[in-house]
N, C-alpha and C positions, 0 to 999 in steps of 0.2 A: 068427253066431247066428241061428237061424231061429225065428220064431213062427208059429203056425197059429191063425187066428181065422175061424170060420165058413167054413172051407174055403179061405181065401186064405193063401198063403204070403207073408210079408213078410220080405224079406232085407235086413238092415242093409247100408248102403253101396251099395245098388242103388236104382234108381228104384222108387217105390211105385206100384203099379197096383191097381185094384179088381178084384173077381171079374168075369170076362168082359170086362175092359178090355184095352187094348193100349198098347204104347209108341208115342208120337207123336214121330217123328223131326223133325229140323230141316227136312226136305224135305216134310213132310206139309202139304197144303193145309188150313188151318183156317178160312179165310174166302173167300167167293166173291162176285163182283159181275158183273153182265151189262150189256151195252150193245147197243142203246139201251134206255133205261129207259122203261117205259110207252109202247111204240110204238103208232101207229095205222096200220093198213093197210086198203086197200080190198079188197072181195071179189075174189078171184082173183089178188091181187098178193102179193108176198113181201118179206120183209126179213130180213137175216142178223144173228143175234145173235153177239156175241163174249163169251167168259167169261174173266175174269181171276181167278186164284187167288192168295191171299196165304198164304205158308208160315208155319210156326211161328216163324221168325226174321225175318219181315217181307219176304221176297223176293216179288216179283210175277212171275207167269208166265202165258202164254196157255195155257189148258187147254180151249179150245173143243171140240177133237175128242173129248175123253174125258168130257165132261159127260153126265149122264143128264138129258134134257129131258122135261118132261111138260106137258100142257095139261089144265086142269080141265074144259074144254068143247071137246073135239075137233070137235064139230059146228059150232063157231064158228071155231076157229083150231087148226091143227095145227102141230107143230114136229117136225122130223125129227132123226135122231141127230147131224146136223152143225150143228144150231142154226138151221135155216132155218124161219122162221115164215111160214105161208101163211094168208090169210084165206079162210074158207069161206062164212060167212054173217054178217050184221050182228049185233053183240053184243059182249060182253066176256068174256074168258077169263083165268084166272090161269095164268101160265107159271112152272113150277118148274124149277130147275136145281140139281143136286147133284154134287159131286165130292169124293171122299175125305171129310174131315170138314167141308167147307164146303157151304153151301146158301143159296139166296136165291129170291125170287119177284119177278115183275114182272107188270104188267097189260097185256094186249094188247087193243086196241080195233079191231074190224073194222067198217067202214062201207061201205055201198053207194053213198054219195054224199059230196060234198065238204062239209066243215064250213064254214059261212058266218058263224057268230057264237056267242058264249057269253053267258050271263046269270047274274047272282047273285041269290039271294033269301035273306033278306028285304032290302029296300032301306031305308036310313036307320034302322037299328035303334038302340035305346037299351038299355043294361044297366047294372047297378050294379057297383061295385068288387067283385071276386071272383065276379061273376056270369058266366054262360056263355051263348053264343048259337051255335047250329048253323047254318052257312050251307050252301047247296046251289049247285051250278053245273050249268047245263043247256046242252047244245049243240044248236044248230039246224043241220040239214044242207040241202043244196041241194034235196033232194026233199021238204022240209017236215017230215021226221021229227025228233024230239027224243030226246036221250039224256042220262041222268044222268051227269055227269062229275065229281061231287063227290070221288070217291075217287081220281081220276087227275089232276085239276087241281093246279097248283102254287099254294099259298096264301101270302099275305104280308100283313103289317100294316106300314103306313108309319111308325108310331110305336109300337114295342113297349113304350115306357114307359107308354102308355095302355092298349093291349090287345095280347095275343099271339093267334096263331091256329095251330092244329095242322095237320099234313099232311092231316087228314081234314075240315078246315073248321070246327073247333070253336074259337070265339073266347072268350077269358077276359079280363075287365076287370082292369086293374092299377091305374090311377089316373084321376082325373077329367080329361076332355078329349075330343078327337076324333081319329080316325085313319082312314085310307083302307084298306079291305080289298079286296084284289085276288085274282082267280083267273086263271091263265094256262094255256092249253091249245091245242095245235095252231096256235100263232102268233097266237092271239086273246087279248085281255085284257078282263076285265070288272071294274069297280070300284064300290064303294059306300062311304058314310060310316057309321062306327060311332061313337056317342057314349056315353061312360062317365060316369056321375054318381056323386057321393060317397055314402057310406053315410048 
């Protein structure tokens, strides 16, 4: 028996698809991941991305050659059809990758100098339970330039029972106490203490 609703034919005992939709087979890639994540390259140097697709049934396959790669700022970083990232000028560009039904993004940092240190702000902050505090991470390079690394650093709280911190550096108080907030990027680590007070 077949029913027609808004132009869509729904056939009983067959898979239901919406108008304009399509059948997703077991071999269709539905999720995509790339490596390395949030790479840093110097101007004029390159690094190779690899892309791993996860199919509808959970199998993982290397799909690097077939991925559609994009750069939000090709004047800063380019990525060719084979997934080779090349730094053009200092800055940050969002690298996009898509294959079949899977897509993902990562951030490429291009620098003309070697990273020498990173710093967190604010230092020794205090917030209340359920309150929030936005942290920033700043990188200093050998040529004296500085760059905001907040969105690409790896953030962590040493005591998540006191406060948690998101991937973008937003801390949230959980319970009274103190915890160490850290930011890691490019082999460097910066830490500070966060104190949470009761309501």
